[in-house]
N, C-alpha and C positions, 0 to 999 in steps of 0.2 A: 565485702556487701553492697558500700556505695557504688563502688564501682563496675560490681558485677551485675545491680539493681537491671531490672527492665520494666520489672512495672509495680506500680506505688503497694499494693495491698502485701505482697511477700513481704516489700523491701523492711514496712514499716515492721512487722512480725518478725520478721529479723532482729533490728534492732531492738527491739523489747526485750527481745531474750538473748542476746546478748551482754545489755545494762545490767541486768539483771545475773545474769551466770557468771559475767567478766570483771567487772564494778562494783559488785556487792549489794547496789540499790534492791532494797526490799520488793518495792513497784518499780514498773515501767511505763506509762499511758505516750500514745504519739493520736492526735488526731489531729485529722486533713478537715479543712473546710471551705469552702466553694467562697465567689464575693461575695453573698449576702450570708455570709459566715453558718449558713446552715452544715450537718455533717456530709461531709463526702465520704470516708473512708474512716475506718480510726482501728489499733491493736493496742491489746495490751500482756503482759507478763509479771508473774510476781505469785505471791504467797498469797491476794485476792484473785477473785473475781468480780469487781463488784465497778466495772467502766458502767455499765450500761445508766446505771443512775446520773451521773458525772452527764453522760450525753443526755439524756430528759430533759438537764435544766439547761446543758449551751443552746441546745434547740429552742429553746422558750428567751434565749438573749438574758438570762439572770444577769445583771451587774453586780450581785452579790459574791459571786463563783472569784474564787480565787483565779483561776484559769486566763475568767470572761477579763479582768487586771490589766494581767501578762499581754492580752490579746490588742485591747482596747490603748492601753497606756505606758506601762514600762516599757515592756517588751524582754523582762526578767527579770526573777523573785527567787529570793529561798530564806527559809524561818527553819529556826532548830526545832521548833513545838507545834508543829501542823494543825494541832486540837485546840491551839490559844489562834493563832493564825486564820485561820476555816471555819468559826464560827457554824458557819451560815453552809459550809458543804456535805451534803447530803450524805457525807464517807469520812469525815472529820474522828467521828467517837471509831472508827477501826486506826488509827494512825496513834494511836496514844506512846509518846514517849518517841516518837521520829521527827526527825527535820523532813524538810521538802524543799526542790527547788522544779521550774519551771522557764524555760525560755519561747520566748514566740519564734515559726519554722518562714523566716524572710529573704526572699532574694530578691533584688532588682527592684526594691521596694514594693516585693508580692509576699502577702500571707498568704500561707500554703496552711500552715497552722499552727502547733501546739505540740511542746513536748514537756509530762510530766512526770516528774521522779519523787518516791519515797524510800526514803536513806536514812542512816547513824544520824543523827545529830552532829558528832565532828567533824564528817563530810559537809554539811550544809554552810560551815562558821571556812570553809577552807578557801581561800580563793582563789590559788590555783585550781581545786577542784570546778569554782566559777568558771573561771575563762575555759579548761579543757570541756563542761558540760558547753557553754554558750561555743565551742568550737565544733562538734559534737551538731547541733543544733544548727549553726550553719550549715554545713556539708549534710546535714539529711535534706535541708533547704533547698542546698546546692543539686544533691541529686534527682529533688520532686523537680525541682526546674529541670535537668537532664532530660528528664524520664517524659514530659512533659511536651521541649523540644523533639524526642524524639518520636514521640506521637505521632507531631503535629507531622513530624518531615512523614513519616508514613502516611499519614491523611493526603499530604497534597504528591506523595509519589502514587498511591494509589488512585488518587479524583487521576494523574497525569496519566496511569493508564486505562482507565477508565476510559480516558478522553481520544486517548492513541490507539486503542481498541476498537471506539463505536468510527474514529475518524479511516483508522483501515478499512471496516463492515463498508464505511455510507463511500470508500472510493472503489471496494472492491465492486461496492454492488451498479456502481455509477459505471464503471470498466466495464459488468458485463453487457451493462444498459446498454452502451455507445458499443460495443461488442454485436450484442444482439440485434440495434441499427447498421453499424456498419454492413451487417451481415445481409440485410433486408434490404440496404439500398445497393447493394451490388448484386441481387438476386434481383430488385426489379430492374436494373441497368441489366441486364441481359438480358432479361425476357422483352423492354423494349427496345434494343439491338435487333431482337429476333424480332418483334412486331415492325421497326421500322423499316428490314431489311426484304420481308414479307409484302410488303404495302412497296416499296423501291420498284424487286420482284416483278407482283404481281399489275401492280401501274404503272409507272412511267418505261420499267422494261421493258413489257410489254408492245406500252403504245407507239417506245420508238422500235422496236420491230414492224410494227404494227405499217406505221409508216414508209420506212425503207421499202420493209416490200412492197407496195403499195406504186412506190415511187419505180424504183424496178420493173414493175409490172408496164406503169403507164409509159415507163421509156421503151420495152418492148415493144409497145401498140403503136408507140410513134415514129420507131425507127422508121426511116424509110419515108414518109409520111410529111416528116415537113425536114428541113435547113437542118442542118448539123450545129450551126453555130445560135441557133433557138434553140437545142438542147441543152448547152453549154453551161447553164448556170442550173438545171434542173440534176446533171450528170454531178455534179460537183457537190451537189447536197447528197449523197448513196456516202461517199467514204466522212463526210462529218455524223449523218446519224449512225456510222460503223461506229466509228470514234466514241460519241456520244450514249451507245449501249452496251460498246467497252468501258469506259467509265464508271455507269451504273452497275454494271457486275463487278467490279474491283470495289469498289462503296459495298456494297450488298454482301459479297465474300471480308471484309474487312470487319462488317458492321457483325457478322457471325454466319460463318461459315458454313451451308448445308450440309459439307461433306463432313462434318464433324458430325454431325447429329443422322448423319445415314451413313460412314464406312469407317469413321470413330479415331481415336485423336492419331495412330499410326501414320494415317491416311491426312491428315489434312496436316501435321509436321509434315509429309514428301513435299505436299501441294504449295505448302509457304513457302520451302526454302525454292523451288521453283521460283516460285513468283517473284520471290526475293531475288536468287538469282539473276531472273529479267531486270531488273528494276539497275542492282547495282551488280554490276559483272566487274567490279574489280577486285568488289569479296569473292575469297573460297570458303564454303561452309563445309565442313569435314562433319557429317555425320557417323552419328554410333548409336545405333539404337539395341539395347538388351532386354529389351519386356515384347511380351507377348499383350496381343489385345483386349484377351479375355484377363490378363491377368492386373490392367489397371482399373484402379474403382472406379465407378460411373463420377461420382464428385469432384474428383480430379480431372478429368479430360478439359474441363472447357476453363478450368485454374490451369492446366499447366498449355494450354495453347494461348491464354492469354498473359500469361509470366514472356512467352517464348517470344510471341509477338512484341509486347515491350523494348525485351531485350535486343532482340534486333531490330529494332526501328529506332534505339538509343546506339547502338555499333553502328550507324548506316550513317545517324547525327550527328554524333557528338567524338566518336573513337577515333575515326583516321586509323582503322585496322585493317589490316591486306586477307586475314583471314579469321574465323568461326567456330572453334569442335563445341557444337550441340552434343553433349552426351544424354539420355535419358537409360538406366538400367532401373532392374529389379535386383536391389542387394538379398538375397533368400537367407544367408546367417542371421542377417540382423535384421529379417524379414519389412524391409523398409523400402521405397521409389526416390529415386533419388534423378536431381534434374541440373545442369550442368552448364553454361554459354560462357564458354571463355573466347577473348576476345588476345588481341597482338598491335591493342592500339595505345594511344597515347598515355590511358587512362588517367587518376585524377587524385588529389589529394581525401580518404574520406573522410578525414574530418570533419570535411568542409561541407557535410549531409545534413553535421549538426546545426551550421549556421542558418539563420532565414536567407540571408544570400543566394543559399545554395539552394536552397527547399524551393525557391523558383524561377530555377532551373529549367526545372522542366523533365527532370533523368526520368521519373514515373520510378520510380525507387521505393517511396513508398508507397504508390499504389500496389506492387508486386509484393512487397512485405505482409501489407493487409491482407490481399487474398491466400496468400500462403498459411500467414497464421491463424487468420478465422478460417481455415480448412484440418486446420491441426498439423501444418508442419513447421519446421524451421528456416529461416531466411536469413543468408552472410549474404555480406557484400566484400571481397577481397579487392586491393584495387592497389599499385605504385607506379607514380607517372614514371609514361617512358616503359612503363612491363607490362599494360594490358590491366582486364579488368574479368576477374570471375565472378559469375553469381551462380551460387549454389542453392535447389533448397529439396529440403528433407522430409519426409512425408513417413512414420511408423504408420504401418497399415491398419494395426489398433486405434491409432489417434485420429486416423480421417474422419471428416467430420463435413457432411454438404453446409453450401451457404444456401439459407433458406431464411 
């Protein structure tokens, strides 16, 4: 009973029944008390059910009670005649000719209550019975201590679980808040890029074109009217203005290529690869496009362009590659879109991405990953030193969401 007991009330009830049934006692009582000696739990078994009369007196702190003396003074008492020893007990008259024993239930200095039995007088005189009874009382106290410790452990575990759950909820909430913020920042960044590109095209771009046109017109009007040497400086302005105009056009396209909004992602990829080859002629690009424009969800088009743009810029700046495979395809069976940018460059140790030092190298991988995941995709980087790098992004159609 003591080993298997998990709750106080069932335990003390079972012990009382066992003492009466298996030990031959007339009655058995267990009273459990709080620190202020008010009754916490009680149980009884035997020939009479009169414990309530005792509980009323215990609750009044009656020092005349037998059990009160055991609790406060001796810790154990035995008598052959309860009627004589317990004259002031409200139930003593019911136990004429019976002996009695009581033991305090205590463990590690803490008093848990009292065990009291009525029994044949010859038992109350037997010192071995006294020792056995005290052992039982000590075991009961230890069991109550164990139940108390287990309750405290369960309460601590419950508190920890609740704290952990609250923390996890807060982390999820903060993560969602950060995702929303990141999404808004990326969306605002695209809008700002678009605005700046428009301002550059409509403002500085057109102004440079107008100045170039006026200079060329002036040169035609002055041709033959003034010496050629006087027109030399003016003629030198024309290629400079042309170069400045082209530089503005390049900046505008890098900020937000209008072709993306006008013709779509496939035309934009083709244009970007042509521009890339013009600048980095030593890098061969092999395009493998296996998707139609109408199969490409609108929310992905800007994301795809930015990932390709960043990945290709990384190839040019860091990889020392001579070849890049750019693959964009639709897997009908899996209902997903896949983008792969693979080079044959020097590669790197992907573990370095987790270090602060690597994060300062400006690889832009964090930005690509953030864009892909915020739009509902999965992003991965595979690289081995001297064996190249593969960047892969995959989106399930049903999971695609707009960054806004």
